BAZA-787535 format. One line per 4 residues: number of its first residue (from 1); their letters; for each residue x, y, z of C-alpha. Coordinates in pm, 1 decimal. Example, Ala and Ser with C-alpha at 12.3 -4.5 7.8 and 13.67 -1.06 7.14 Angstrom:
BEGIN
1	AS	1230.0:-450.0:780.0  1367.0:-106.0:714.0;
REM end
This chain:
BEGIN
1	MVIM	774.4:342.9:689.5  829.2:-49.4:732.3  880.6:-85.0:1138.9  974.0:-432.4:1219.3;
5	GEAG	968.0:-599.0:1546.1  860.8:-914.1:1761.0  523.0:-1008.7:1917.3  503.7:-1331.8:2040.7;
9	ESLL	646.7:-1598.0:1775.4  512.0:-1362.3:1500.9  673.4:-1078.1:1286.6  521.0:-768.9:1356.0;
13	VIRE	540.0:-484.9:1044.5  426.9:-134.1:1166.2  406.9:61.3:828.9  207.1:370.2:699.8;
17	LDMN	-148.4:330.7:602.5  -205.6:185.2:191.7  -570.0:297.0:97.5  -551.1:109.2:-180.8;
21	KDTE	-542.2:-227.4:-43.7  -577.7:-186.9:327.4  -914.4:12.1:402.8  -1138.5:-358.6:416.1;
25	SVEE	-927.1:-511.0:616.1  -937.8:-216.9:857.9  -1317.7:-205.8:881.8  -1253.8:-619.0:928.4;
29	LERK	-1070.9:-482.6:1256.2  -1282.8:-219.0:1347.7  -1598.4:-485.1:1366.4  -1326.6:-724.5:1538.1;
33	CEVG	-1269.5:-482.7:1778.2  -1656.7:-374.2:1804.1  -1784.3:-723.2:1877.4  -1584.7:-705.1:2167.5;
37	GSSS	-1720.6:-423.6:2327.9  -2137.1:-565.0:2250.5  -2040.8:-900.6:2409.2  -2079.3:-756.6:2771.3;
41	GKMS	-2435.2:-711.1:2750.1  -2458.9:-373.2:2832.3  -2535.5:-42.2:2595.1  -2223.2:41.0:2346.8;
45	LFTD	-2161.4:334.2:2134.3  -1989.7:225.2:1811.7  -1883.1:436.0:1470.4  -1909.9:327.9:1112.3;
49	LLGD	-1642.5:545.7:940.8  -1822.0:530.6:581.2  -1546.3:350.5:441.9  -1290.8:580.2:492.7;
53	PICR	-1031.2:504.2:772.6  -900.4:863.0:799.4  -1212.9:1052.5:769.0  -1148.4:1163.4:1149.8;
57	IRNS	-781.2:1300.9:1040.8  -768.7:1448.1:682.7  -945.4:1768.3:782.9  -563.2:1816.3:1016.4;
61	PSFL	-297.5:2001.4:854.9  -65.0:1714.6:893.3  -131.0:1351.7:941.4  -85.6:998.5:941.2;
65	MLVA	-247.3:652.5:994.1  49.4:383.0:1024.0  -127.0:-10.9:1048.4  43.9:-347.6:1235.0;
69	EMGP	25.7:-636.9:1001.8  129.4:-980.8:1141.8  272.4:-1336.4:1037.2  357.1:-1466.7:665.4;
73	GKEI	-52.9:-1373.1:597.2  34.3:-978.8:693.5  -289.8:-947.1:870.3  -364.7:-673.5:1022.1;
77	VGVI	-400.7:-636.1:1373.8  -340.5:-294.3:1494.0  -374.3:38.7:1385.3  -311.6:442.1:1490.9;
81	RGCI	-361.0:784.8:1349.8  -205.9:1129.6:1454.0  -189.0:1423.8:1325.8  14.8:1762.1:1390.7;
85	KIVT	-114.7:2122.8:1448.1  -13.4:2466.1:1571.9  -202.3:2623.4:1895.3  -251.0:2824.3:2204.9;
89	CGKK	-87.3:2648.2:2497.8  -72.2:3008.9:2708.1  -83.6:3330.8:2680.6  145.3:3614.4:2790.3;
93	LIRS	79.4:3983.8:2889.8  246.8:4248.4:2604.1  251.3:4639.9:2621.3  283.0:4829.4:2327.2;
97	TNGI	374.8:5210.6:2278.0  369.5:5333.6:1934.8  300.4:5045.4:1814.8  620.3:4881.4:1937.1;
101	ANSS	608.3:4589.3:2203.4  711.6:4663.6:2521.4  677.4:4334.3:2831.8  848.2:4592.7:3087.1;
105	NEDS	651.6:4948.8:3017.8  410.0:4963.5:3260.8  257.8:5279.5:3164.5  228.1:5139.9:2828.4;
109	DPKL	-197.7:4947.8:2740.9  -123.2:4619.3:2803.9  -264.9:4289.6:2572.8  -294.4:3938.4:2598.7;
113	EPIC	-95.4:3721.8:2311.9  -85.8:3369.6:2258.8  191.5:3146.9:2345.6  195.2:2869.8:2057.7;
117	TKLA	312.2:2513.9:1992.2  316.5:2259.4:1797.5  40.6:1979.3:1921.0  16.0:1612.5:1827.6;
121	YILG	-281.1:1421.5:1846.4  -317.8:1023.0:1900.7  -650.7:901.8:1799.7  -860.5:518.9:1667.1;
125	LRVS	-575.2:355.0:1816.7  -719.3:-35.6:1779.1  -584.3:-368.9:1831.6  -747.6:-707.0:1748.3;
129	PSHR	-847.7:-854.5:2062.2  -707.0:-1212.4:1914.1  -405.2:-1018.1:1966.8  -396.6:-822.2:2281.6;
133	RRGI	-111.0:-849.2:2541.3  143.3:-821.0:2363.0  295.6:-481.4:2359.9  102.1:-434.7:1934.9;
137	GLKL	-74.4:-127.7:2095.2  275.8:-10.0:2289.2  440.3:-38.2:1940.8  188.1:148.1:1747.4;
141	VNQM	212.5:446.8:1990.5  607.2:451.7:1980.6  607.2:482.8:1622.2  357.3:718.5:1577.1;
145	EEWF	573.7:928.7:1822.7  875.2:870.5:1611.1  671.1:1064.0:1318.1  604.9:1345.7:1603.7;
149	RRNG	931.2:1367.0:1645.3  1047.3:1438.7:1294.4  779.4:1642.8:1236.5  918.7:1876.6:1534.0;
153	AEYS	581.2:1831.2:1745.5  659.6:1964.8:2116.3  368.5:1778.1:2287.8  176.1:1481.2:2241.6;
157	YMAT	-217.6:1416.6:2393.8  -467.0:1158.2:2364.6  -802.8:1122.4:2508.7  -1047.1:875.8:2624.4;
161	ENDN	-1281.9:774.3:2872.7  -1176.3:787.5:3272.2  -1253.8:455.8:3341.7  -1107.4:344.7:3016.2;
165	MPSL	-805.6:155.5:3218.4  -641.7:-46.1:2941.6  -625.8:270.0:2754.6  -551.6:486.7:3071.2;
169	NLFT	-296.4:215.6:3170.3  -105.4:180.5:2873.6  -30.8:567.2:2816.4  14.6:684.8:3168.1;
173	KKCH	265.6:366.0:3286.2  412.5:255.4:2997.1  416.0:557.2:2725.9  480.2:831.3:3084.2;
177	YTKF	147.0:1085.7:2984.7  32.7:1301.7:3216.8  -372.4:1345.9:3293.1  -425.6:1683.8:3177.3;
181	RTPS	-738.7:1813.9:3121.2  -1095.2:1641.6:3211.3  -1350.1:1840.2:2963.2  -1689.0:1685.8:2936.1;
185	ILVQ	-1860.3:1580.6:2649.6  -2225.2:1723.9:2609.3  -2467.1:1568.5:2451.7  -2853.1:1660.1:2323.8;
189	PVFA	-3095.9:1415.9:2150.1  -3259.6:1563.0:1847.5  -3665.2:1596.4:1867.1  -3860.4:1562.6:1669.4;
193	HRVK	-3986.6:1888.3:1713.6  -3824.6:2235.8:1657.9  -3660.4:2363.9:1978.2  -3808.4:2716.9:2034.1;
197	THNR	-3539.3:2962.9:2042.3  -3569.3:3282.8:2240.4  -3757.4:3604.5:2116.4  -3526.0:3881.1:2259.7;
201	VTII	-3198.5:3718.0:2106.7  -3165.9:3785.4:1733.4  -2909.3:3534.3:1588.6  -2637.5:3652.3:1290.5;
205	KLSP	-2483.0:3365.9:1088.6  -2130.3:3520.5:1006.8  -1975.1:3511.2:694.3  -1604.1:3286.6:726.4;
209	PDAE	-1348.3:3588.6:729.7  -1564.7:3748.6:977.2  -1587.2:3429.7:1185.8  -1195.1:3409.3:1144.2;
213	ALYR	-1143.6:3768.1:1274.1  -1384.8:3705.4:1602.5  -1211.6:3438.8:1673.8  -844.9:3577.2:1650.3;
217	SRFC	-965.4:3902.4:1776.2  -1143.7:3757.5:2116.5  -1058.4:3361.9:2119.1  -664.0:3314.6:1986.1;
221	TTEF	-530.5:3275.7:2327.0  -766.6:2993.2:2470.5  -621.3:2669.1:2519.6  -611.2:2478.4:2219.0;
225	FPQD	-684.4:2733.2:1980.2  -571.0:2614.0:1652.8  -320.7:2860.8:1418.8  -503.3:2775.1:1116.3;
229	IDRV	-879.9:2853.4:1210.8  -919.9:2999.6:874.5  -955.9:2656.3:784.0  -1188.9:2537.7:1013.1;
233	VKNK	-1454.8:2821.2:925.0  -1395.9:2759.4:579.2  -1409.5:2415.7:525.3  -1711.2:2214.3:345.6;
237	LNLG	-1829.1:2046.1:699.9  -1854.9:2345.0:890.6  -2274.1:2447.1:846.1  -2161.9:2822.7:961.9;
241	TFLA	-2061.0:3034.9:1292.4  -2341.0:3180.9:1482.6  -2333.0:3500.7:1685.1  -2620.9:3549.1:1935.5;
245	VPTG	-2683.5:3939.1:2015.3  -2964.5:4163.2:2207.6  -3299.3:4142.4:1995.5  -3283.8:4525.9:1812.2;
249	FSWP	-2900.0:4504.3:1766.0  -2829.2:4645.8:1436.4  -2531.2:4476.4:1301.6  -2273.0:4720.9:1217.2;
253	GLVK	-1971.7:4528.5:1049.4  -1761.2:4315.0:1247.8  -1476.0:4596.9:1307.6  -1717.9:4811.6:1471.6;
257	FLSE	-1875.0:4529.7:1652.4  -1571.7:4416.8:1830.9  -1410.6:4776.4:1894.3  -1803.8:4798.4:2075.1;
261	PPES	-1996.9:4559.6:2132.2  -2398.8:4541.3:2246.4  -2401.8:4454.8:2709.2  -2446.9:4089.8:2603.6;
265	WAVL	-2357.7:3815.1:2314.5  -2234.2:3507.8:2227.7  -2097.6:3241.8:1942.7  -2089.4:2943.3:1857.7;
269	SAWN	-2004.1:2728.1:1551.6  -2121.2:2418.8:1417.6  -1976.8:2109.2:1238.4  -2159.0:1817.4:1018.8;
273	CKEV	-2002.2:1498.4:1182.2  -2287.2:1312.5:1008.9  -2045.3:1322.6:681.0  -1757.8:1184.2:813.8;
277	FTLE	-1883.5:902.3:1038.5  -2260.8:764.8:1166.1  -2283.3:656.1:1541.9  -2455.2:332.3:1681.1;
281	IKGA	-2607.6:279.3:2022.2  -2625.0:-148.8:2054.3  -2724.0:-381.2:2304.6  -2991.8:-205.2:2407.1;
285	SLAR	-3280.2:-417.8:2520.5  -3639.4:-423.5:2370.4  -3839.9:-293.0:2603.3  -3591.0:34.8:2605.2;
289	RFAA	-3651.9:34.9:2240.4  -3987.6:6.6:2232.1  -3999.3:298.4:2498.5  -3819.3:533.1:2301.9;
293	KATR	-3965.1:493.3:1979.2  -4312.1:573.4:2174.2  -4157.4:912.4:2296.8  -4074.0:972.8:1934.5;
297	VVDR	-4505.1:920.0:1763.5  -4615.7:1117.5:2054.3  -4376.4:1350.1:1950.2  -4474.0:1334.2:1637.7;
301	ALPW	-4823.7:1370.4:1655.6  -4833.3:1645.3:1929.3  -4542.2:1849.2:1840.2  -4679.1:2153.9:1993.0;
305	LRIP	-4661.9:2010.3:2322.3  -4282.8:1996.3:2273.3  -4203.6:1632.8:2457.5  -3856.2:1557.3:2479.9;
309	SVPE	-3782.7:1254.0:2290.8  -3530.4:929.7:2191.8  -3431.8:976.3:1917.3  -3386.4:640.2:1715.7;
313	VFRP	-3004.8:596.7:1839.4  -3019.1:225.8:1789.9  -2981.5:270.7:1419.3  -2678.9:495.0:1254.2;
317	FGLV	-2752.4:805.4:1388.8  -2584.4:1156.8:1260.3  -2468.1:1429.9:1469.8  -2388.9:1809.9:1488.6;
321	FLYG	-2084.7:1920.4:1695.4  -2058.3:2249.2:1848.6  -1732.2:2419.1:1883.0  -1589.8:2805.9:1911.0;
325	LGGQ	-1835.1:2853.3:2228.3  -1804.3:3196.7:2405.7  -1948.3:3502.3:2465.6  -1988.4:3765.7:2727.9;
329	GPRA	-2205.8:4004.5:2952.3  -2490.8:3911.2:3188.4  -2693.4:3719.1:2908.9  -2463.2:3557.0:2764.0;
333	VKMV	-2571.3:3210.8:2888.7  -2916.1:3250.3:2780.5  -2773.1:3368.5:2417.1  -2571.6:3077.8:2441.6;
337	EALC	-2896.3:2875.8:2479.3  -3066.7:3049.4:2202.0  -2761.8:2931.3:1964.9  -2796.8:2588.8:2087.2;
341	GHAH	-3175.5:2550.4:2012.3  -3087.7:2715.1:1676.8  -2824.8:2406.9:1620.3  -3043.6:2189.3:1737.4;
345	NMAR	-3326.2:2283.6:1467.2  -3028.6:2233.9:1203.8  -2952.7:1904.5:1331.7  -3306.5:1811.1:1276.7;
349	ELGC	-3320.5:1947.2:901.4  -3005.3:1740.8:827.9  -3171.5:1396.1:994.8  -2884.9:1409.8:1289.2;
353	GVVA	-2964.8:1249.2:1590.8  -2788.7:1461.4:1845.3  -2603.8:1773.2:1899.3  -2262.6:1772.0:2110.3;
357	TEVA	-1986.8:1973.9:2198.6  -1713.1:1961.6:2449.8  -1655.1:2186.4:2693.6  -1388.5:2286.1:3017.6;
361	SQEP	-1511.4:2134.0:3359.7  -1498.8:2465.8:3475.0  -1673.4:2649.4:3129.9  -1893.5:2929.2:3264.5;
365	LRLG	-2100.0:2908.6:2946.8  -2174.1:2535.2:2992.4  -2523.5:2626.6:3187.4  -2638.5:2733.7:2891.7;
369	IPHW	-2571.1:2427.9:2702.4  -2923.0:2170.0:2709.9  -2799.6:1822.3:2743.6  -2886.8:1460.4:2872.6;
373	KTLS	-2703.7:1322.3:3198.9  -2742.1:1015.9:3011.2  -2661.4:1099.3:2693.5  -2341.3:1306.6:2823.9;
377	CAED	-1962.2:1195.0:2960.1  -1898.8:1477.7:3283.4  -1561.4:1367.6:3290.0  -1308.0:1265.7:2954.0;
381	MWCI	-1021.7:1210.7:3019.3  -746.1:1428.5:2852.6  -335.2:1291.0:2871.7  -38.2:1492.7:2748.6;
385	KRLL	347.4:1407.0:2721.4  632.6:1641.0:2628.8  817.6:1558.3:2308.8  1078.1:1783.5:2278.3;
389	QDYS	1359.1:1836.7:2541.9  1417.3:2200.4:2427.8  1104.3:2432.2:2485.3  998.2:2682.6:2213.8;
393	DGPI	679.4:2801.1:2458.8  879.2:3069.5:2647.2  720.3:3154.6:2935.6  478.4:2908.5:3024.2;
397	GDWT	781.5:2677.8:3051.0  648.9:2286.0:3060.8  271.0:2296.3:2957.4  210.3:1906.3:3070.8;
401	KSPP	272.1:2121.0:3440.7  52.3:2437.9:3367.7  -308.7:2473.4:3565.2  -668.7:2436.4:3307.1;
405	GLSI	-776.8:2752.2:3231.8  -1194.1:2829.7:3278.8  -1210.8:2748.9:2882.8  -1110.0:2533.2:2588.3;
409	FVDP	-1123.8:2498.3:2191.6  -1212.1:2168.7:2082.2  -1096.1:2077.2:1722.3  -1421.3:1992.4:1500.9;
413	REF	-1199.4:1836.4:1307.4  -1053.6:1591.0:1595.5  -1396.9:1480.5:1767.2;
REM end
């Protein structure tokens, strides 16, 4: 894919990434963008893609990365990544009699079924600091959207910090996206000590087929639920799907569990992002670094005190991402807390620095997710755009105008 256009006085070419020749140039571009952020004197979070420019999209069903090059030297001055998948965008009530679907029979048992759409996601848009304000970002977005349309995507969305005004202005004012959802990113540091889990909760690791069946049965109508959930839970980066039940509950198998669940239960899955990318906080003062190190020294020396300590986040560190959070019952929040403790201990064994998750702003179970406000983001900003004129999502109409639900399903492949 080669697109020609003008950017200032130089010729701009937008084309597909060539892994054999572009990797080093893309890494150099990412470093230039990071230098621009660290010069402000404030602490900033930077990402190392470990030499794989497409690591954050390669596990998606369909993906593309574009680069923008300029001048006779063909310098790469911008990049953008995108992926497409089928997700839940709404739900409808179906009544069935004798196994025959009927939306109008009031005497039949009601059942909620998902309404699905083909959704595209834009991420990793970068433009070299020396080439900004020339329309390169806009051209990259436009060409990525053309690829989305050719592949049948009905909607496109992106995510950014709610105070990232350059990004929001580009997408909302020039690309005609609308602000859509404001989920929260909750981050807990991994301490030097193990977190104690509740003794009244038993945690069961589900097999991938059982995890898929549970998610499809109980969460398929959740907004953004991926229809290829089987590929997610079977992925080598998935550390497992874990079910919390009351102690003493005898596991009867999934079929029996779905028909006769305990009064309270909770579930979540864990994804090993450390194998995909690492993070690093730059710009911290020596005093802040010393104070953080002191907490770790005390925590390691006196682990029985369970003193919260700041992990080594001023060097590259990995994270475990929690997704597929759900449950029901009066003790569901406590069970989520136990699952998060279990995930913390897994992350500790893997040598990760933090455990993170992303949930809807109104998610009822978020009260059970331990996190530090200083590391978390209370409002991430998701913006969305309708790409096609015709709808395939039936009763929901225009998804961009739908109100938010209590929960969303955040795909770990795109975090």
